[in-house]
N, CA, C and O atoms as a GROMACS GRO file, in nm:
protein
  608
    1ASN      N    1   0.864   6.904  -0.762
    1ASN     CA    2   0.830   7.027  -0.693
    1ASN      C    3   0.786   7.131  -0.794
    1ASN      O    4   0.833   7.134  -0.908
    2PHE      N    5   0.694   7.215  -0.750
    2PHE     CA    6   0.633   7.312  -0.838
    2PHE      C    7   0.635   7.451  -0.777
    2PHE      O    8   0.629   7.468  -0.656
    3ASP      N    9   0.644   7.549  -0.865
    3ASP     CA   10   0.615   7.687  -0.827
    3ASP      C   11   0.465   7.702  -0.846
    3ASP      O   12   0.413   7.674  -0.954
    4ILE      N   13   0.396   7.745  -0.742
    4ILE     CA   14   0.250   7.748  -0.743
    4ILE      C   15   0.201   7.892  -0.756
    4ILE      O   16   0.251   7.983  -0.690
    5GLN      N   17   0.102   7.911  -0.843
    5GLN     CA   18   0.038   8.041  -0.861
    5GLN      C   19  -0.112   8.023  -0.845
    5GLN      O   20  -0.173   7.942  -0.916
    6ALA      N   21  -0.172   8.097  -0.753
    6ALA     CA   22  -0.318   8.091  -0.733
    6ALA      C   23  -0.387   8.157  -0.852
    6ALA      O   24  -0.346   8.263  -0.898
    7ILE      N   25  -0.493   8.091  -0.901
    7ILE     CA   26  -0.573   8.143  -1.012
    7ILE      C   27  -0.710   8.181  -0.956
    7ILE      O   28  -0.779   8.096  -0.901
    8PRO      N   29  -0.750   8.307  -0.969
    8PRO     CA   30  -0.881   8.346  -0.916
    8PRO      C   31  -0.994   8.280  -0.996
    8PRO      O   32  -0.987   8.270  -1.118
    9THR      N   33  -1.097   8.236  -0.925
    9THR     CA   34  -1.214   8.176  -0.989
    9THR      C   35  -1.340   8.237  -0.931
    9THR      O   36  -1.338   8.299  -0.824
   10SER      N   37  -1.450   8.219  -1.002
   10SER     CA   38  -1.577   8.271  -0.952
   10SER      C   39  -1.640   8.175  -0.851
   10SER      O   40  -1.733   8.214  -0.779
   11ASN      N   41  -1.591   8.052  -0.843
   11ASN     CA   42  -1.643   7.953  -0.750
   11ASN      C   43  -1.563   7.962  -0.620
   11ASN      O   44  -1.447   7.920  -0.615
   12HIS      N   45  -1.624   8.016  -0.515
   12HIS     CA   46  -1.551   8.037  -0.391
   12HIS      C   47  -1.526   7.909  -0.312
   12HIS      O   48  -1.452   7.912  -0.213
   13THR      N   49  -1.585   7.797  -0.352
   13THR     CA   50  -1.560   7.672  -0.281
   13THR      C   51  -1.447   7.591  -0.344
   13THR      O   52  -1.404   7.490  -0.289
   14MET      N   53  -1.399   7.636  -0.459
   14MET     CA   54  -1.289   7.569  -0.528
   14MET      C   55  -1.168   7.661  -0.532
   14MET      O   56  -1.180   7.781  -0.559
   15HIS      N   57  -1.052   7.605  -0.504
   15HIS     CA   58  -0.928   7.679  -0.512
   15HIS      C   59  -0.849   7.620  -0.628
   15HIS      O   60  -0.827   7.499  -0.633
   16LEU      N   61  -0.808   7.705  -0.722
   16LEU     CA   62  -0.737   7.660  -0.841
   16LEU      C   63  -0.596   7.716  -0.839
   16LEU      O   64  -0.574   7.833  -0.810
   17TYR      N   65  -0.500   7.629  -0.869
   17TYR     CA   66  -0.360   7.669  -0.871
   17TYR      C   67  -0.296   7.618  -0.998
   17TYR      O   68  -0.325   7.508  -1.045
   18LEU      N   69  -0.206   7.698  -1.054
   18LEU     CA   70  -0.124   7.656  -1.167
   18LEU      C   71   0.013   7.624  -1.112
   18LEU      O   72   0.079   7.708  -1.051
   19GLY      N   73   0.056   7.501  -1.134
   19GLY     CA   74   0.188   7.460  -1.089
   19GLY      C   75   0.281   7.447  -1.209
   19GLY      O   76   0.246   7.382  -1.308
   20SER      N   77   0.397   7.507  -1.199
   20SER     CA   78   0.500   7.496  -1.302
   20SER      C   79   0.623   7.433  -1.238
   20SER      O   80   0.666   7.474  -1.130
   21ALA      N   81   0.678   7.335  -1.305
   21ALA     CA   82   0.793   7.264  -1.249
   21ALA      C   83   0.906   7.362  -1.220
   21ALA      O   84   0.934   7.452  -1.298
   22LYS      N   85   0.971   7.342  -1.105
   22LYS     CA   86   1.085   7.426  -1.070
   22LYS      C   87   1.201   7.390  -1.162
   22LYS      O   88   1.232   7.273  -1.182
   23VAL      N   89   1.264   7.491  -1.216
   23VAL     CA   90   1.377   7.471  -1.308
   23VAL      C   91   1.491   7.564  -1.268
   23VAL      O   92   1.472   7.656  -1.188
   24LYS      N   93   1.608   7.539  -1.324
   24LYS     CA   94   1.723   7.625  -1.297
   24LYS      C   95   1.700   7.762  -1.360
   24LYS      O   96   1.625   7.776  -1.457
   25SER      N   97   1.764   7.859  -1.305
   25SER     CA   98   1.751   7.996  -1.354
   25SER      C   99   1.785   8.003  -1.503
   25SER      O  100   1.885   7.947  -1.547
   26GLY      N  101   1.701   8.073  -1.578
   26GLY     CA  102   1.724   8.089  -1.721
   26GLY      C  103   1.655   7.984  -1.807
   26GLY      O  104   1.645   8.000  -1.928
   27GLN      N  105   1.607   7.877  -1.745
   27GLN     CA  106   1.536   7.773  -1.820
   27GLN      C  107   1.387   7.794  -1.808
   27GLN      O  108   1.339   7.857  -1.714
   28GLN      N  109   1.314   7.741  -1.905
   28GLN     CA  110   1.169   7.753  -1.905
   28GLN      C  111   1.106   7.620  -1.860
   28GLN      O  112   1.148   7.513  -1.904
   29ALA      N  113   1.006   7.630  -1.773
   29ALA     CA  114   0.938   7.510  -1.724
   29ALA      C  115   0.862   7.443  -1.837
   29ALA      O  116   0.799   7.510  -1.919
   30LYS      N  117   0.868   7.310  -1.842
   30LYS     CA  118   0.797   7.234  -1.944
   30LYS      C  119   0.679   7.158  -1.886
   30LYS      O  120   0.589   7.117  -1.959
   31ASP      N  121   0.678   7.140  -1.755
   31ASP     CA  122   0.572   7.066  -1.688
   31ASP      C  123   0.480   7.165  -1.617
   31ASP      O  124   0.520   7.230  -1.520
   32HIS      N  125   0.355   7.176  -1.665
   32HIS     CA  126   0.256   7.265  -1.607
   32HIS      C  127   0.134   7.182  -1.569
   32HIS      O  128   0.087   7.100  -1.648
   33ARG      N  129   0.082   7.203  -1.449
   33ARG     CA  130  -0.034   7.128  -1.401
   33ARG      C  131  -0.132   7.221  -1.332
   33ARG      O  132  -0.094   7.322  -1.273
   34LEU      N  133  -0.258   7.184  -1.339
   34LEU     CA  134  -0.361   7.253  -1.262
   34LEU      C  135  -0.394   7.168  -1.140
   34LEU      O  136  -0.412   7.047  -1.150
   35PHE      N  137  -0.402   7.233  -1.026
   35PHE     CA  138  -0.438   7.168  -0.901
   35PHE      C  139  -0.568   7.232  -0.853
   35PHE      O  140  -0.577   7.354  -0.839
   36ILE      N  141  -0.668   7.150  -0.828
   36ILE     CA  142  -0.795   7.199  -0.776
   36ILE      C  143  -0.813   7.142  -0.636
   36ILE      O  144  -0.798   7.022  -0.613
   37ARG      N  145  -0.846   7.230  -0.544
   37ARG     CA  146  -0.865   7.189  -0.405
   37ARG      C  147  -1.002   7.237  -0.358
   37ARG      O  148  -1.039   7.353  -0.380
   38SER      N  149  -1.075   7.147  -0.295
   38SER     CA  150  -1.205   7.184  -0.242
   38SER      C  151  -1.217   7.129  -0.100
   38SER      O  152  -1.184   7.014  -0.073
   39ILE      N  153  -1.263   7.215  -0.011
   39ILE     CA  154  -1.286   7.175   0.127
   39ILE      C  155  -1.437   7.163   0.146
   39ILE      O  156  -1.511   7.258   0.122
   40ILE      N  157  -1.481   7.046   0.190
   40ILE     CA  158  -1.623   7.018   0.206
   40ILE      C  159  -1.654   7.026   0.356
   40ILE      O  160  -1.602   6.950   0.437
   41ARG      N  161  -1.741   7.121   0.390
   41ARG     CA  162  -1.774   7.144   0.531
   41ARG      C  163  -1.917   7.103   0.560
   41ARG      O  164  -2.006   7.116   0.475
   42HIS      N  165  -1.938   7.054   0.680
   42HIS     CA  166  -2.072   7.019   0.729
   42HIS      C  167  -2.056   6.989   0.877
   42HIS      O  168  -1.946   6.957   0.923
   43SER      N  169  -2.163   6.999   0.951
   43SER     CA  170  -2.154   6.967   1.094
   43SER      C  171  -2.133   6.816   1.110
   43SER      O  172  -2.151   6.739   1.016
   44ASP      N  173  -2.096   6.775   1.230
   44ASP     CA  174  -2.075   6.632   1.256
   44ASP      C  175  -2.201   6.552   1.225
   44ASP      O  176  -2.314   6.600   1.243
   45PHE      N  177  -2.180   6.432   1.178
   45PHE     CA  178  -2.292   6.344   1.147
   45PHE      C  179  -2.323   6.256   1.267
   45PHE      O  180  -2.235   6.220   1.345
   46VAL      N  181  -2.451   6.223   1.281
   46VAL     CA  182  -2.492   6.143   1.396
   46VAL      C  183  -2.530   6.002   1.358
   46VAL      O  184  -2.551   5.918   1.446
   47SER      N  185  -2.539   5.972   1.229
   47SER     CA  186  -2.574   5.836   1.189
   47SER      C  187  -2.490   5.793   1.069
   47SER      O  188  -2.441   5.875   0.993
   48LYS      N  189  -2.476   5.662   1.055
   48LYS     CA  190  -2.402   5.607   0.942
   48LYS      C  191  -2.471   5.635   0.810
   48LYS      O  192  -2.405   5.661   0.710
   49GLU      N  193  -2.603   5.631   0.810
   49GLU     CA  194  -2.680   5.653   0.686
   49GLU      C  195  -2.660   5.796   0.636
   49GLU      O  196  -2.638   5.817   0.517
   50ALA      N  197  -2.669   5.893   0.726
   50ALA     CA  198  -2.649   6.033   0.688
   50ALA      C  199  -2.507   6.053   0.634
   50ALA      O  200  -2.486   6.129   0.540
   51THR      N  201  -2.411   5.986   0.695
   51THR     CA  202  -2.272   5.996   0.653
   51THR      C  203  -2.256   5.951   0.508
   51THR      O  204  -2.201   6.025   0.427
   52MET      N  205  -2.301   5.833   0.476
   52MET     CA  206  -2.281   5.779   0.341
   52MET      C  207  -2.359   5.858   0.237
   52MET      O  208  -2.307   5.885   0.128
   53ASP      N  209  -2.481   5.897   0.268
   53ASP     CA  210  -2.560   5.976   0.173
   53ASP      C  211  -2.489   6.106   0.140
   53ASP      O  212  -2.478   6.144   0.024
   54TYR      N  213  -2.440   6.174   0.243
   54TYR     CA  214  -2.372   6.302   0.222
   54TYR      C  215  -2.240   6.281   0.149
   54TYR      O  216  -2.208   6.356   0.057
   55MET      N  217  -2.165   6.180   0.189
   55MET     CA  218  -2.036   6.153   0.128
   55MET      C  219  -2.050   6.131  -0.023
   55MET      O  220  -1.972   6.184  -0.102
   56VAL      N  221  -2.149   6.053  -0.061
   56VAL     CA  222  -2.170   6.023  -0.202
   56VAL      C  223  -2.222   6.146  -0.277
   56VAL      O  224  -2.166   6.182  -0.381
   57SER      N  225  -2.327   6.209  -0.228
   57SER     CA  226  -2.388   6.320  -0.302
   57SER      C  227  -2.294   6.441  -0.310
   57SER      O  228  -2.278   6.500  -0.416
   58GLU      N  229  -2.233   6.476  -0.200
   58GLU     CA  230  -2.144   6.593  -0.200
   58GLU      C  231  -2.015   6.564  -0.276
   58GLU      O  232  -1.962   6.653  -0.344
   59GLY      N  233  -1.964   6.442  -0.265
   59GLY     CA  234  -1.844   6.405  -0.340
   59GLY      C  235  -1.866   6.415  -0.489
   59GLY      O  236  -1.782   6.469  -0.562
   60GLU      N  237  -1.977   6.364  -0.536
   60GLU     CA  238  -2.008   6.370  -0.680
   60GLU      C  239  -2.028   6.515  -0.724
   60GLU      O  240  -1.980   6.555  -0.830
   61ARG      N  241  -2.097   6.593  -0.644
   61ARG     CA  242  -2.120   6.733  -0.679
   61ARG      C  243  -1.989   6.811  -0.690
   61ARG      O  244  -1.970   6.890  -0.782
   62LYS      N  245  -1.898   6.787  -0.596
   62LYS     CA  246  -1.769   6.857  -0.598
   62LYS      C  247  -1.681   6.810  -0.714
   62LYS      O  248  -1.608   6.890  -0.773
   63ILE      N  249  -1.686   6.681  -0.745
   63ILE     CA  250  -1.611   6.632  -0.862
   63ILE      C  251  -1.661   6.699  -0.988
   63ILE      O  252  -1.581   6.742  -1.072
   64LEU      N  253  -1.792   6.708  -1.004
   64LEU     CA  254  -1.849   6.774  -1.122
   64LEU      C  255  -1.810   6.922  -1.129
   64LEU      O  256  -1.779   6.972  -1.236
   65GLU      N  257  -1.812   6.990  -1.015
   65GLU     CA  258  -1.769   7.130  -1.013
   65GLU      C  259  -1.622   7.142  -1.051
   65GLU      O  260  -1.584   7.232  -1.126
   66ALA      N  261  -1.539   7.052  -1.000
   66ALA     CA  262  -1.396   7.054  -1.032
   66ALA      C  263  -1.375   7.026  -1.181
   66ALA      O  264  -1.291   7.092  -1.244
   67LEU      N  265  -1.449   6.931  -1.238
   67LEU     CA  266  -1.436   6.902  -1.380
   67LEU      C  267  -1.482   7.020  -1.465
   67LEU      O  268  -1.421   7.050  -1.568
   68ASP      N  269  -1.589   7.087  -1.424
   68ASP     CA  270  -1.635   7.206  -1.496
   68ASP      C  271  -1.528   7.315  -1.494
   68ASP      O  272  -1.503   7.381  -1.595
   69LEU      N  273  -1.465   7.334  -1.378
   69LEU     CA  274  -1.360   7.435  -1.366
   69LEU      C  275  -1.239   7.397  -1.451
   69LEU      O  276  -1.182   7.482  -1.520
   70LEU      N  277  -1.201   7.271  -1.447
   70LEU     CA  278  -1.090   7.224  -1.532
   70LEU      C  279  -1.122   7.243  -1.680
   70LEU      O  280  -1.038   7.285  -1.758
   71ASP      N  281  -1.245   7.211  -1.716
   71ASP     CA  282  -1.289   7.226  -1.855
   71ASP      C  283  -1.274   7.371  -1.901
   71ASP      O  284  -1.227   7.398  -2.011
   72LEU      N  285  -1.313   7.462  -1.816
   72LEU     CA  286  -1.304   7.605  -1.847
   72LEU      C  287  -1.159   7.647  -1.869
   72LEU      O  288  -1.128   7.718  -1.964
   73TYR      N  289  -1.070   7.603  -1.780
   73TYR     CA  290  -0.930   7.648  -1.788
   73TYR      C  291  -0.847   7.567  -1.887
   73TYR      O  292  -0.755   7.622  -1.947
   74CYS      N  293  -0.876   7.441  -1.906
   74CYS     CA  294  -0.800   7.361  -2.004
   74CYS      C  295  -0.827   7.410  -2.147
   74CYS      O  296  -0.742   7.393  -2.235
   75ASN      N  297  -0.943   7.470  -2.171
   75ASN     CA  298  -0.975   7.523  -2.303
   75ASN      C  299  -0.934   7.669  -2.318
   75ASN      O  300  -0.954   7.729  -2.424
   76ASN      N  301  -0.877   7.727  -2.215
   76ASN     CA  302  -0.826   7.863  -2.220
   76ASN      C  303  -0.684   7.858  -2.277
   76ASN      O  304  -0.602   7.780  -2.229
   77PRO      N  305  -0.653   7.940  -2.378
   77PRO     CA  306  -0.519   7.936  -2.440
   77PRO      C  307  -0.404   7.959  -2.342
   77PRO      O  308  -0.293   7.912  -2.365
   78ASP      N  309  -0.430   8.031  -2.233
   78ASP     CA  310  -0.323   8.055  -2.135
   78ASP      C  311  -0.290   7.931  -2.052
   78ASP      O  312  -0.184   7.925  -1.990
   79PHE      N  313  -0.381   7.833  -2.050
   79PHE     CA  314  -0.362   7.716  -1.964
   79PHE      C  315  -0.366   7.583  -2.041
   79PHE      O  316  -0.361   7.477  -1.978
   80ASN      N  317  -0.375   7.587  -2.173
   80ASN     CA  318  -0.393   7.462  -2.247
   80ASN      C  319  -0.267   7.375  -2.252
   80ASN      O  320  -0.272   7.263  -2.303
   81ARG      N  321  -0.156   7.423  -2.200
   81ARG     CA  322  -0.033   7.343  -2.198
   81ARG      C  323  -0.025   7.252  -2.075
   81ARG      O  324   0.072   7.180  -2.057
   82THR      N  325  -0.129   7.256  -1.991
   82THR     CA  326  -0.127   7.176  -1.869
   82THR      C  327  -0.152   7.029  -1.899
   82THR      O  328  -0.219   6.994  -1.996
   83ASP      N  329  -0.096   6.945  -1.815
   83ASP     CA  330  -0.114   6.800  -1.825
   83ASP      C  331  -0.096   6.744  -1.685
   83ASP      O  332  -0.038   6.809  -1.598
   84CYS      N  333  -0.144   6.623  -1.664
   84CYS     CA  334  -0.130   6.557  -1.534
   84CYS      C  335  -0.193   6.639  -1.421
   84CYS      O  336  -0.132   6.658  -1.316
   85ASN      N  337  -0.315   6.686  -1.443
   85ASN     CA  338  -0.385   6.769  -1.345
   85ASN      C  339  -0.428   6.688  -1.223
   85ASN      O  340  -0.438   6.566  -1.229
   86HIS      N  341  -0.453   6.758  -1.112
   86HIS     CA  342  -0.486   6.694  -0.985
   86HIS      C  343  -0.612   6.755  -0.924
   86HIS      O  344  -0.636   6.875  -0.937
   87ILE      N  345  -0.690   6.671  -0.857
   87ILE     CA  346  -0.808   6.716  -0.783
   87ILE      C  347  -0.794   6.666  -0.640
   87ILE      O  348  -0.766   6.548  -0.617
   88PHE      N  349  -0.815   6.757  -0.543
   88PHE     CA  350  -0.809   6.723  -0.402
   88PHE      C  351  -0.943   6.757  -0.337
   88PHE      O  352  -0.988   6.872  -0.345
   89LEU      N  353  -1.006   6.661  -0.273
   89LEU     CA  354  -1.128   6.686  -0.196
   89LEU      C  355  -1.097   6.658  -0.050
   89LEU      O  356  -1.046   6.551  -0.016
   90ASN      N  357  -1.129   6.752   0.036
   90ASN     CA  358  -1.103   6.737   0.178
   90ASN      C  359  -1.234   6.752   0.254
   90ASN      O  360  -1.289   6.862   0.263
   91TYR      N  361  -1.285   6.642   0.308
   91TYR     CA  362  -1.405   6.645   0.391
   91TYR      C  363  -1.364   6.685   0.532
   91TYR      O  364  -1.285   6.615   0.596
   92VAL      N  365  -1.417   6.796   0.581
   92VAL     CA  366  -1.384   6.841   0.716
   92VAL      C  367  -1.460   6.764   0.823
   92VAL      O  368  -1.398   6.725   0.922
   93PRO      N  369  -1.590   6.740   0.808
   93PRO     CA  370  -1.660   6.671   0.918
   93PRO      C  371  -1.616   6.526   0.927
   93PRO      O  372  -1.596   6.460   0.825
   94PRO      N  373  -1.600   6.475   1.048
   94PRO     CA  374  -1.570   6.332   1.061
   94PRO      C  375  -1.692   6.247   1.026
   94PRO      O  376  -1.805   6.284   1.057
   95PHE      N  377  -1.668   6.135   0.962
   95PHE     CA  378  -1.775   6.044   0.923
   95PHE      C  379  -1.780   5.925   1.016
   95PHE      O  380  -1.677   5.876   1.063
   96ILE      N  381  -1.902   5.879   1.042
   96ILE     CA  382  -1.920   5.756   1.120
   96ILE      C  383  -1.939   5.643   1.020
   96ILE      O  384  -2.041   5.635   0.953
   97ILE      N  385  -1.839   5.556   1.011
   97ILE     CA  386  -1.844   5.445   0.916
   97ILE      C  387  -1.793   5.321   0.990
   97ILE      O  388  -1.682   5.320   1.043
   98ASP      N  389  -1.876   5.217   0.992
   98ASP     CA  390  -1.836   5.097   1.064
   98ASP      C  391  -1.746   5.006   0.981
   98ASP      O  392  -1.684   4.914   1.034
   99ASP      N  393  -1.740   5.030   0.850
   99ASP     CA  394  -1.659   4.947   0.761
   99ASP      C  395  -1.590   5.037   0.660
   99ASP      O  396  -1.656   5.103   0.580
  100LEU      N  397  -1.459   5.041   0.664
  100LEU     CA  398  -1.382   5.128   0.575
  100LEU      C  399  -1.406   5.098   0.427
  100LEU      O  400  -1.395   5.188   0.344
  101HIS      N  401  -1.440   4.975   0.395
  101HIS     CA  402  -1.466   4.939   0.255
  101HIS      C  403  -1.588   5.013   0.199
  101HIS      O  404  -1.596   5.036   0.078
  102LYS      N  405  -1.681   5.050   0.285
  102LYS     CA  406  -1.796   5.128   0.238
  102LYS      C  407  -1.750   5.264   0.186
  102LYS      O  408  -1.801   5.313   0.085
  103ALA      N  409  -1.654   5.324   0.254
  103ALA     CA  410  -1.601   5.452   0.208
  103ALA      C  411  -1.527   5.436   0.076
  103ALA      O  412  -1.539   5.521  -0.012
  104GLU      N  413  -1.451   5.329   0.062
  104GLU     CA  414  -1.382   5.302  -0.065
  104GLU      C  415  -1.481   5.284  -0.178
  104GLU      O  416  -1.459   5.333  -0.289
  105ASN      N  417  -1.590   5.215  -0.150
  105ASN     CA  418  -1.686   5.180  -0.254
  105ASN      C  419  -1.763   5.299  -0.310
  105ASN      O  420  -1.820   5.289  -0.419
  106PHE      N  421  -1.766   5.412  -0.240
  106PHE     CA  422  -1.836   5.527  -0.296
  106PHE      C  423  -1.754   5.595  -0.404
  106PHE      O  424  -1.810   5.666  -0.488
  107ILE      N  425  -1.622   5.576  -0.405
  107ILE     CA  426  -1.536   5.643  -0.502
  107ILE      C  427  -1.542   5.576  -0.639
  107ILE      O  428  -1.547   5.645  -0.741
  108LEU      N  429  -1.541   5.445  -0.643
  108LEU     CA  430  -1.535   5.373  -0.770
  108LEU      C  431  -1.648   5.408  -0.866
  108LEU      O  432  -1.620   5.434  -0.983
  109PRO      N  433  -1.775   5.410  -0.824
  109PRO     CA  434  -1.882   5.446  -0.919
  109PRO      C  435  -1.865   5.587  -0.977
  109PRO      O  436  -1.896   5.609  -1.094
  110ILE      N  437  -1.816   5.681  -0.898
  110ILE     CA  438  -1.794   5.818  -0.948
  110ILE      C  439  -1.686   5.817  -1.056
  110ILE      O  440  -1.701   5.881  -1.160
  111VAL      N  441  -1.578   5.745  -1.031
  111VAL     CA  442  -1.469   5.737  -1.129
  111VAL      C  443  -1.518   5.669  -1.257
  111VAL      O  444  -1.487   5.715  -1.366
  112LEU      N  445  -1.593   5.563  -1.243
  112LEU     CA  446  -1.644   5.493  -1.362
  112LEU      C  447  -1.742   5.580  -1.441
  112LEU      O  448  -1.741   5.579  -1.564
  113ARG      N  449  -1.826   5.655  -1.370
  113ARG     CA  450  -1.924   5.742  -1.437
  113ARG      C  451  -1.858   5.857  -1.512
  113ARG      O  452  -1.904   5.896  -1.619
  114HIS      N  453  -1.751   5.911  -1.456
  114HIS     CA  454  -1.689   6.031  -1.512
  114HIS      C  455  -1.548   6.005  -1.564
  114HIS      O  456  -1.472   6.099  -1.587
  115GLY      N  457  -1.513   5.879  -1.583
  115GLY     CA  458  -1.377   5.842  -1.624
  115GLY      C  459  -1.333   5.904  -1.756
  115GLY      O  460  -1.220   5.952  -1.767
  116LYS      N  461  -1.420   5.904  -1.854
  116LYS     CA  462  -1.382   5.960  -1.985
  116LYS      C  463  -1.355   6.110  -1.973
  116LYS      O  464  -1.260   6.161  -2.032
  117ARG      N  465  -1.438   6.178  -1.898
  117ARG     CA  466  -1.416   6.322  -1.881
  117ARG      C  467  -1.288   6.350  -1.802
  117ARG      O  468  -1.215   6.442  -1.835
  118LEU      N  469  -1.262   6.270  -1.699
  118LEU     CA  470  -1.137   6.284  -1.624
  118LEU      C  471  -1.017   6.266  -1.718
  118LEU      O  472  -0.920   6.340  -1.711
  119TRP      N  473  -1.026   6.167  -1.805
  119TRP     CA  474  -0.919   6.139  -1.900
  119TRP      C  475  -0.904   6.253  -1.999
  119TRP      O  476  -0.793   6.297  -2.027
  120ASN      N  477  -1.016   6.302  -2.054
  120ASN     CA  478  -1.012   6.412  -2.152
  120ASN      C  479  -0.952   6.539  -2.092
  120ASN      O  480  -0.887   6.616  -2.161
  121LEU      N  481  -0.976   6.561  -1.963
  121LEU     CA  482  -0.922   6.680  -1.897
  121LEU      C  483  -0.784   6.655  -1.836
  121LEU      O  484  -0.731   6.737  -1.762
  122ARG      N  485  -0.727   6.542  -1.870
  122ARG     CA  486  -0.590   6.506  -1.831
  122ARG      C  487  -0.569   6.507  -1.680
  122ARG      O  488  -0.468   6.556  -1.630
  123VAL      N  489  -0.667   6.451  -1.607
  123VAL     CA  490  -0.654   6.439  -1.462
  123VAL      C  491  -0.573   6.312  -1.434
  123VAL      O  492  -0.615   6.202  -1.470
  124MET      N  493  -0.461   6.329  -1.372
  124MET     CA  494  -0.375   6.214  -1.341
  124MET      C  495  -0.403   6.157  -1.203
  124MET      O  496  -0.388   6.037  -1.180
  125GLN      N  497  -0.445   6.245  -1.110
  125GLN     CA  498  -0.465   6.197  -0.974
  125GLN      C  499  -0.577   6.275  -0.906
  125GLN      O  500  -0.590   6.396  -0.922
  126ALA      N  501  -0.655   6.201  -0.830
  126ALA     CA  502  -0.755   6.262  -0.743
  126ALA      C  503  -0.731   6.207  -0.603
  126ALA      O  504  -0.699   6.089  -0.585
  127GLU      N  505  -0.746   6.292  -0.506
  127GLU     CA  506  -0.726   6.253  -0.366
  127GLU      C  507  -0.847   6.295  -0.285
  127GLU      O  508  -0.897   6.406  -0.299
  128VAL      N  509  -0.895   6.204  -0.202
  128VAL     CA  510  -1.005   6.232  -0.112
  128VAL      C  511  -0.954   6.208   0.030
  128VAL      O  512  -0.909   6.099   0.064
  129LYS      N  513  -0.963   6.312   0.113
  129LYS     CA  514  -0.917   6.304   0.251
  129LYS      C  515  -1.038   6.311   0.343
  129LYS      O  516  -1.118   6.403   0.333
  130VAL      N  517  -1.051   6.213   0.432
  130VAL     CA  518  -1.161   6.210   0.528
  130VAL      C  519  -1.108   6.169   0.665
  130VAL      O  520  -1.001   6.108   0.676
  131SER      N  521  -1.183   6.202   0.766
  131SER     CA  522  -1.158   6.150   0.902
  131SER      C  523  -1.280   6.067   0.938
  131SER      O  524  -1.394   6.112   0.923
  132ILE      N  525  -1.256   5.946   0.985
  132ILE     CA  526  -1.369   5.859   1.016
  132ILE      C  527  -1.368   5.820   1.164
  132ILE      O  528  -1.265   5.826   1.232
  133ARG      N  529  -1.485   5.782   1.209
  133ARG     CA  530  -1.503   5.723   1.341
  133ARG      C  531  -1.574   5.590   1.320
  133ARG      O  532  -1.669   5.583   1.242
  134LEU      N  533  -1.530   5.488   1.386
  134LEU     CA  534  -1.594   5.358   1.374
  134LEU      C  535  -1.720   5.350   1.460
  134LEU      O  536  -1.811   5.273   1.431
  135VAL      N  537  -1.723   5.431   1.568
  135VAL     CA  538  -1.842   5.444   1.654
  135VAL      C  539  -1.861   5.594   1.679
  135VAL      O  540  -1.766   5.671   1.668
  136PRO      N  541  -1.984   5.636   1.713
  136PRO     CA  542  -2.013   5.780   1.723
  136PRO      C  543  -1.914   5.864   1.804
  136PRO      O  544  -1.880   5.974   1.761
  137ASN      N  545  -1.868   5.818   1.916
  137ASN     CA  546  -1.775   5.898   1.996
  137ASN      C  547  -1.634   5.839   1.996
  137ASN      O  548  -1.556   5.864   2.087
  138GLY      N  549  -1.603   5.761   1.895
  138GLY     CA  550  -1.473   5.695   1.886
  138GLY      C  551  -1.362   5.790   1.843
  138GLY      O  552  -1.386   5.907   1.813
  139ASP      N  553  -1.242   5.736   1.840
  139ASP     CA  554  -1.126   5.813   1.798
  139ASP      C  555  -1.135   5.846   1.649
  139ASP      O  556  -1.189   5.768   1.571
  140LEU      N  557  -1.082   5.962   1.611
  140LEU     CA  558  -1.076   6.000   1.470
  140LEU      C  559  -0.962   5.927   1.402
  140LEU      O  560  -0.850   5.920   1.453
  141ILE      N  561  -0.992   5.872   1.286
  141ILE     CA  562  -0.891   5.802   1.206
  141ILE      C  563  -0.880   5.875   1.072
  141ILE      O  564  -0.974   5.873   0.993
  142PRO      N  565  -0.765   5.940   1.045
  142PRO     CA  566  -0.751   6.008   0.917
  142PRO      C  567  -0.726   5.906   0.805
  142PRO      O  568  -0.645   5.814   0.820
  143VAL      N  569  -0.796   5.923   0.694
  143VAL     CA  570  -0.785   5.830   0.581
  143VAL      C  571  -0.773   5.911   0.452
  143VAL      O  572  -0.841   6.012   0.435
  144ARG      N  573  -0.686   5.866   0.362
  144ARG     CA  574  -0.674   5.929   0.230
  144ARG      C  575  -0.692   5.821   0.124
  144ARG      O  576  -0.634   5.713   0.131
  145PHE      N  577  -0.775   5.855   0.026
  145PHE     CA  578  -0.796   5.767  -0.088
  145PHE      C  579  -0.734   5.834  -0.210
  145PHE      O  580  -0.753   5.954  -0.233
  146PHE      N  581  -0.658   5.756  -0.287
  146PHE     CA  582  -0.596   5.809  -0.408
  146PHE      C  583  -0.649   5.732  -0.528
  146PHE      O  584  -0.656   5.609  -0.528
  147VAL      N  585  -0.685   5.806  -0.630
  147VAL     CA  586  -0.723   5.747  -0.759
  147VAL      C  587  -0.621   5.802  -0.858
  147VAL      O  588  -0.611   5.924  -0.876
  148THR      N  589  -0.546   5.713  -0.922
  148THR     CA  590  -0.442   5.760  -1.013
  148THR      C  591  -0.456   5.698  -1.150
  148THR      O  592  -0.514   5.590  -1.166
  149ASN      N  593  -0.403   5.767  -1.248
  149ASN     CA  594  -0.398   5.719  -1.384
  149ASN      C  595  -0.257   5.746  -1.434
  149ASN      O  596  -0.232   5.845  -1.504
  150ASP      N  597  -0.165   5.659  -1.398
  150ASP     CA  598  -0.024   5.679  -1.433
  150ASP      C  599   0.005   5.650  -1.580
  150ASP      O  600   0.103   5.700  -1.634
  151SER      N  601  -0.079   5.570  -1.644
  151SER     CA  602  -0.050   5.529  -1.782
  151SER      C  603  -0.109   5.623  -1.885
  151SER      O  604  -0.081   5.610  -2.005
  152GLY      N  605  -0.192   5.720  -1.841
  152GLY     CA  606  -0.250   5.815  -1.935
  152GLY      C  607  -0.385   5.767  -1.978
  152GLY      O  608  -0.451   5.833  -2.058
   0.00000   0.00000   0.00000
């Protein structure tokens, strides 16, 4: 559990928080983490092709923005003690995807492309939250993808 402090940023689509581990009174926290949260908005999609194109392009763009923001704050002396940072992406529009593995497959190339930078910025976990429909007017299925680096 963490005590969370909002950090103002110039990027209004990214929310940055400094988390410090909760400790007993009189003790100093030793675990500090940066949490970045981004909400991705768009109107409902009407085709599978539009869904995947948007999911990939917007996901990569938001990851790069999050990494740029982390880079800025990790090199700031007030925040350089952070480790095990987290990135959360939340897609608001529901996606039409007939195969859940297609959604999984868009994450791996992004991680492989930016893996070294994620590691250098001490990102331990990234989470992508989406709601999918298997058919255009089908039920919404909430899905969360986690990418973790527990070993460092």
